[in-house]
N, C-alpha and C positions, 0 to 999 in steps of 0.2 A: 262722811255720808250723813251722820246724825245732824251736823250743823246745817247741811243743805236741807234736810227734811224739816227741821225746826223753822227755818226761814220761810219755807213754803207757806207755813201757816201764820205768818206775820204780814199784816197790811203795812207796807212801807210808809204810808201816810201817818201811821200811828207813831212812828219813830220821830217825826217832826214835832208831834205833840209832846212826847216824852222829853225831847230836847228842850222845849220852851218851858215846860213845867219844872224841869231840873234848874234852868237858868233863872226863872222868876221866883221859884220857891212858893208858888201859889197856883192852884188850878183856876182860880177866878182870873188872875192876871194873865195867865197863859191863854185862857179863852178870849180875853180882850185883845191880846196881841195877835192872835190868829184869826179873829173875826168869827169865832164860833160861839154857840151858846154854852153856858156852863153845863147843862145836862149832857150835851154832845161830848164835851171834853171829859166829863166824868165817866161816861159810857166807854170812851176810848181808852181811859186809864184802866177800866175794868178788863178790857180785852187784852191790854198789855200785861196786866197782872196774871191773867190766865196763860198767856203765851210764855212768860218767863218764870211762872211758878214761884213768884215772889211778890210781896206787897209793893215793892219799888219805892213807895212814898208813904210816910205815916204823918198824921196830923201833928203839928207843932205850933203852938201859939195861934197866930192868925194865918198861918200857911202850912206848908208840908216840909218834911225833912227827908232826904234821900236815905234809903237803906244802903247796906254795904254792897249789894248787887247792883243797885242803880249807880253808885259811885264807880264801881268797877266797869260797867258797860258804857257809861256816858262818854269817856274820851274816844272810844272806838266809834260809837254812833255819830258823835260830832264830827270826827275825822271823815267818816264815810259820807255823811250828808254834805259836808263842805266840798269834798271832791266831786260829788254828783252835781252840786250847784255850779261849780266851776266848769265842769264838762258841758252842761246844758247851756250856760252862758256863752261859752266859746263856740259851741255849735251854732248859736244864733248870731254870733259876731265876735271875732277875736280882737281884743284890745291889748296890744303888747305892753302898754304902760301899766296895765292892771293885772296882767296874767301872771300866774305862778307856775306855768306849765314847764315840763321837763322834756328835753330832746336828747337823743343820742346820735352823734355824727361820727361815721367812720371815714378816716382819711388815709388810705394806704399809700397815697403819693408821697414821695420823699419829703415834700415841703409840709407834710401834716402838722408837725409840732409848731412851726412858724405860723401857718395859717390858722391853726387852732387858737393861738394867743390873740391874733388880730380879730378873729370872729367873736371871741369871748369879749373883747374890749368894745366892739361895735354893739353886741347884744346888751351889754350892761348899760350902755348909754341910752339905748332905745327902749329896752324892756328890763329894768332892774330886778324884777321878780322872776324872770325866766332863767331856768338853769339849762345849760348845754353841756353834756358829757362828751368827751372826745376819746375815740379809740384810734390810735395812729399805727397800729400793727401792720407790718408789710404783708403779712399772710393772715388776713382776717379768717376767723373760724366760721364756716357754714354761713357766709354772708347773705346768700340768697334767701335762705329760710328765715334768718333774723330780720331782714328787710320785709319779707312777706308777712311775718308775725307781728311786726311793729316793735320788736325789741331794738332794732336800729331804724332811725327814721330816714336816713339818707347816707350815701357814701360819695367820696370824690376819688376817682381813679381813672386809670387808662385801661384797665382790664374790664371787659364787659361782664355783667352779672347774668348767669345762666337762667333762661326762662324768657317767655314772650309777654309777660305782664309787668315789665319794668319800663320806666320812663327814663330816657337819657337826655340830658340838656347839656350841650357842649359849652363849656366855659371858655376854653381857649385851646390853641394848638401849641403843644410843647415840642421840643426837638432835642435830639442827643447831639452834644458837641464834645469834642476832645479838648482836654486841658493839660497843661504842664506848669510847673512853677515858673514864675516870672524870670528868674535868674538861671534858667536851666542853660548848661554850657553849650548845648548844640541845637535844641529845638527852638524854632522861630515860627510865628505865624506865616502862612502861605509858603512854607518851605516845600521842596519837591517831595512827593509821596514816596519815591524810591529812597530818599534819605531818611524820612521819618520811619519807614518800615524797619530800619536797623535798630530802633529803640525797643526797650521793653515796655509792655503794656499791661494795664490793669483792667480786668473785666468784672462782671457782676454775675452771680449765680442767677440763672432764670428762675422766675416765680412759677409755682405750680399753677395749674389751671390752663385754660385756653387763652393764649394771648391774642390781642387785636391784630388785625391784618398788618398794621403799620410796624408792629414789633417783629413780626415774622419776616417782613421785608428787610428790616434793619439787621436782624440776625443773619440773614443770608448774605447781606452786603459785607458784614464784618467777617463772616467766614471766607468770603471770596478774597479779602485782603491778605490772608495768610500771615497774620501778625504773630509776634512772639508774646503770648499771654503768660506773663510771669506769675501772676497771682489773681485769684478770683475772690472778690469780697461778697459779703452777705447783704450789705446795705449801701445805698447810694450816699447816705450821710457819712460814710467812712472815707469816701473818695477824696474830698479836698484835703483831708488830714494826710493821706498817703501821698498825694501829689506834692504837698508843700514840704514833705520830709524826705523825698527820694527824687531820683531822675526818671521815674517811670511816667509814662503818658497814660492818662486816664480818660474815661468819658462819663458824662452825667447829664441830666435834663438841664436844658438851658435856663429853666425857671429857677434853678438853684444858685445861679450866678448873681452876685451883687453888682451894683453899678460901679464902674471903675472911677476912682477918685484921683488918679495920677500916680499914687504909690501902689502900682499894680503888683499884687502877690501871685496872681495866676494869669497866664495868658491862654487865650482861647484859639483853637484851631478848628475853623468852621468848615473846611473843605476836604475832610478826610473821607467822608462818605457822602453820597447825594442827600440833598435836604429832603427828609421824609417827615411830614407833620404827624405828630401823635396827639390825637384828640384827648383832652382831659374833660371828663363829664361829671356832672352832678346826677346821681342815679337814685331813684326811689320807686316804690311799688305804686302802681296806678290807683290802688284803693285809697291813697292819701291825696289824690288829685284835687278833690273839692274841699279839703280840710283847710279852712282859712288860716289857722295857726301854723299848719305845716307850710302853706304857701308863703306866709311871712318869713318863716325860717329859711325857706329856699331862696327867696329874694335877697335876704340879708346875706346869706353865704355866698351866693353868686356875685353880688356887688363887691363884697370884701375881697374876694379872690381875683376878680377881673381888675379891680383897681390896683392890687398888689402886683399883678403881672404887667400892667401898663406902666406902673412906676419904675 
């Protein structure tokens, strides 16, 4: 509270004068750089000394030397002013090539780690100073609040975010497909469902929260098949590993499948349940809608993922 009270008594314009006096080591040169008269600059320094209860600078030769207090506060003042300048500049027009902005992107979708690497590569090529932090937890903590507060800039998921002030941009339709290892002794693509039903199956624990309509439909269809669910896994990323090492039949999002090259390790069984599209969306809070930097990030992310899915 004391810090807040002290700042109320400081004209932030004075901090820019402090910054330049510190960097030039001269009140005269600082006045010239700032386009102020020397009396105005000297008066500003007097107000700063009063606010900080310290001389800040003492005469030394033809200029001034910083006191211990001035040396202590300069890095923080410099950092704060640089951040404010960047924010104002980007509010007027975002330049990815010059920006050093930071974004946080949540990707609960199973392809999160793979997409994160592709997005990072694309961002570095276009905006080398921009830093994107990725969170690929399947169960993100309090995602709606973090999106609303700006702690997370956007997320990519098939689960809707609770609330009516979130924007959803559909990136593509995913689908659940069944898989088995390529040299499975019994399972073949397009085999009769009554024969496939004799196999053991691997399921996935349902995520907490309100699932989209498409997932509720798929859950109901899977229940109607009355399959032998041998094991339930926590993550879709575990599914290919289990499929390759066992004779169990598994399901996963189609986006996780690699392009077949002839040496097929997994076979895809596409007609076990009816085709139900699962929309995958880029989600953000509407307060970011007019933010040019955020818009750049959204377009970058959407382009990377859509190209990856099409490939």
